[in-house]
N, C-alpha and C positions, 0 to 999 in steps of 0.2 A: 065516338067514331073519330076518325082522323080527317081533318079538313086542311086544304092547301089553298091559299088565296093571296094575291098581292094586296097589301094593306098599306094605309098611310097612318102615321101616328099624329094625334092632335089635330090641328087645323091645317096642316100642310098637305096639300093634295099631291097626288102622284105626278101630275104634269109639272108641278113646280120643282120637282126634285131631280137631281142629276143621277142619284143612285136608285137602287131597287130594293125594296124591303118585302120579304116573303115571310108569311107566318104559317107554321104547322102547329095545329092544336089537337091534342089527344084528350078527349073528355068523354065521360060516359053517357051524358044525356043532353048535349047541346050541339047545335050546328052553327057554324059561323061563316059569314062571307061578307065581302065589302070592307067598309072601314072599321077599324078597331080604335076606339078613343082611348085616351090615356087613362080615364077612369076605369074603363073595362079592362085595360091591361093590368092595372093594379089589382082588380078583383080576381083576374085569372091567375096571376102569380101568387096571390094570397091564398088561393084554394089549393090544398095539396092534392086534390083529386085530378087536377089538370097537369098536363105536361106540355109546356110551351117551347117551341123552337122558332126563334127569329133569325132569319138569314139576311144579312145586309151585303149587297154587292155594290162596290164603289161608293161607300157612304160619304156623306158630306159632313162638314163640321156640325151642322145642326143635328144630324143623326147621332153623332157622338154626345152632343149635349143632352139629347133626349135619353140616351142610354144611361148616362151618368145621373140624370135627375130621377129617372124611373127606377133604376136598379141600385143606385148608390155605389156604382163602381169607383174604385180608387182612381184619382187623377193619373197616377203613374201607369196603371193598367190601360186607361183610355189612351194615354200618350203612346204606349207601345203598340196598341192596336191601330192607331192612326199612322204611325211611321212604318215604313217598309224595311225589309232586310234585317229584321230582328233575329237573334239567335234562338233556335228552339229551346223552350224552357217551360217550367211549370211553377207558377207563383201561387201560394196557398194563402188565401185571405180568410177572414173570420167566417163568412157564410157563403163563400163561392171560391172557385178556382179560376185562374187565368192561364191559358195554355196557348203556346205558339207552336204550330206544326206546319210542315211543308208537304204539299202534294207534288207529285212529279209524274210526267207522262212522256211517252216517246215522241221524238220529233224527227221529221224527214230531213232536216237541215244538218249541217256539219256539227251543230251543237249536241246532237244525239238525244237530248232530252231537255225539257223545260221544267222549271219549278214554279210553284205558286204558294205564297204565304197565306196561312189561315190563322186567324186569332179567334180563340174560343173562350167564352165566359160560361162556366158551368155552375149552376145553382142547384138547389134541392129539387126543384120541379121545372127548371127551364134550362135551355141551352141557347146561347147567342153566338152565331158564327159571323165573322167579318172577313171579307176578302175584297180585293180591288179589281179582279177580273172574273169573268164567268168561270164557274167551277163545275165540270161535269160530274164530279164525285158527289156533290151536293144533290144534284137532280136524281142521280141513281139511288142515293140513300133515301131521299124523300119518297120515291116510288116504292122502294123496298119496305119502308115503314107503313105506307098505306096498305100494302098487301098483308102485313103482319100486325095490323092494329089490334085485333082481338087478343092475340098472345101477349103483346106488349102491355095492354091495359091490365092484365092479370098480374104482371110482375111488380114487385115491391121497389125495385131499383131501376125504374124506367129511364131516368136521365143517364145513368151509368151504362145501360144497354145502348142507348142512342150514341153516347160517346164512343163506346166500344165499336159499334157498327161503322161509325165515321172513320176512326183510326184504322180499323182492320181493312177497310176498303182502300184507304190511302196507302198503307204499307203494302198491300197485295199488288198495287199498281207499280211498285218498284221492280217486280220480277220481270215483266217484259223489257224493261230498260236493261236489266242485267243480261237477259238473253241476247239483246242486240249488241251489247258490249262483248259478250263471248263470241258471237258470230264475226264481228269485225276483228277481234283479236286473232281468231283462227285464220281468217282470210289474210290478215297482215303477215302472220308467220309463214303461210304458204308462199306469199309473194316474195318474202325475204329469201327463203331457201331455194326458190325456183329462179332467183335472179331478177325477178320483176319488182325490184325494190325502188324504182324511181318515185320519189316523194314519200317513201316509207318513213323516213325520219320525222318529217313534219307531221304525218298522221299519228305516229307513235306518241309524240309529245302532246298532240291534241287530245288523244285518248286519255293519256295520263292526267292531263289538266281537267278533263271532264270527270274522271274518276275521283280526283281530289275534291272537286266541287260537290259531288254526290256524297263523298265521305264526310265532308264538313257539315252536311245536312243530317245524315243518318247517325253520326256519332252522338251529337247532343240529344237526338230523338230517342236513342237507346237509353240514355240516362233518364229522360222524361218518363218513358214507359216503365223503367225500373222503379221509379217513384210511385207510379200508379198501381204497381203490383203489391205495394205495402197495404196491409189490412188495417192500418191505423188512420186512414183517411175516412173520417166519419161521414163525410158528404156522399161518398160513393158506396160505402157499406162493405163489410168484410166478405160478403158472398160473391162480389163481382171481381175479386182479385184474380180468379181463375181465368176470366175472360181477357183481362189485360195481360196475364201471363202468356196467353196464346198469341197476342199481338207482339209481345216482347220476344217470344221465340222466333216469330217471323222476321222481326227486324234484326235479330242476332244472325239469322241466315243471310240476310241482306248484307250485313256488315262483314261476315266471313267471306261472302262471295266477292265483295269489293276488294278486300285484302288479297284474296286469291288472284283476282284478275290484275291487281296492281303488281303482284309478284310476277305474273305471266308477262305483263308488259315490260317489266324490268328485264326479264329473261330474253324477251324479244329484242329489246334494245341492245343487250349484250351480244345476242346473235347477229344483229344487224352490223354492229361495230366489228365483230369478228369476221363477217363476210367481207365487209369493206376492207379490213386489214389484210385478209387473205388475197383479195383481188389486187390490192396495191403491191403486196409481196410478189405475186405472180408477174405483174407488170415490171417490177424492178428486176426480177430474175431474167425475164426476157430481154430487157434492155441491157443488162449486164452481160448476158451470153453473146448477144450480137456485138456489143462493144469489144469484147475480148477477141472475137473472130476477126472483126475489122481491124483492130489494133495489131493483131498478129500479121495480117496481110500487109498492113501499112509499114510494119517493121522491116519486112523483106524489101518492099518497094523503096523504103527510105535508105536502107543500106546500099543498094545498088544504084541509088540516085545520087550518091555523093560524087563530087567532082575531083577525086584523087586520080593522079596519073598512073600510079602503080596498082592497078586492079586488073589482074590477068583475065578474070571472067568476062570483062567487058569486050575483050578482043576475040573470044571464042565464037565461032559461027553459030553454035547451038546454045550459047549462054542465055539468050532471051527466053528460048523455049524451056530451058531448065528452070529458070526463075518462075515462069508461069506454072510449070508443073509442081514445083515446090510449094508455091502459094496455094494452088488448088488442093494438093494433098493435105497441107496443114489446115486449110479451111474446112475441108470435108471431115477430117479427123475430129476437129473441135466440134463441128456440128453434130456428129454421131455421139460424142461424149455428152454434150448438153441435152440431147434427146433422151439418152438413157437415164440421166438424173432428173428428167422431167422439168428442165428449165426452159425448154422450147416446145 
């Protein structure tokens, strides 16, 4: 049956620890609860009938020392699990795999989504997951495995199925983020073309920045899943390649969608710049048209404002009214012309 219980390793009690260790044990004839000693852990791992899942949340240095001592993990793998912001990757060791993967979930803030790093040690009959914050995906997968314990126990590649379930859940959680990106992109395009583009440029660059951040995570993960689809990884078995191929297809869809939305944002940026340029051109046309009209009127006023003695029009009784009529005629004519060519 499948058991889930908080456990402490060795003589370190749960109250003395900053992190949380959870153990999931799939076995045919035993029930476990409470403490699991190091001797018992060795016996569990040594028995191929058992499938052990150890989940460490916010582990301490002592936790990593215990892992290295009990499982014989390479110091470089322990160092990568301890440090944050590692690049997604798959390291193949002699009797286990070390995998770095990122979970992502939607966020209500301007960041649009948050990512969480997961480090996984995969052995023949055990899986060790390490993360520094609470991970909802872990809880969901643990519950899913409790419900399917009988089916899992009959499988020959149980650790591969557990790994597949975890990766499939993580990758599927990328799609709500893409839906939110698509919705914000569509709304942004509408605001741009409807003229409600105040702050649009800042939001455009923010979306492109977040898309780039997601692409930096998903791109290496695609390469990792491509490695897992190979049938020559003896630890996982050739029959499980089809499961990882399914996850690989999903992450390909995610990658294609990211590239598509990035192109859409580039098009939206071009559209925004075109709208701004057109608005600026219209303003320049309007200013030019009024400048020409006023300069024409100022030309007439300037001619008859000169202080020459020999200007016969200045002595005509109707000269003033004729100048005003000429200025009005010229101004109205120019106004009509600019209206027709859509400059005003």
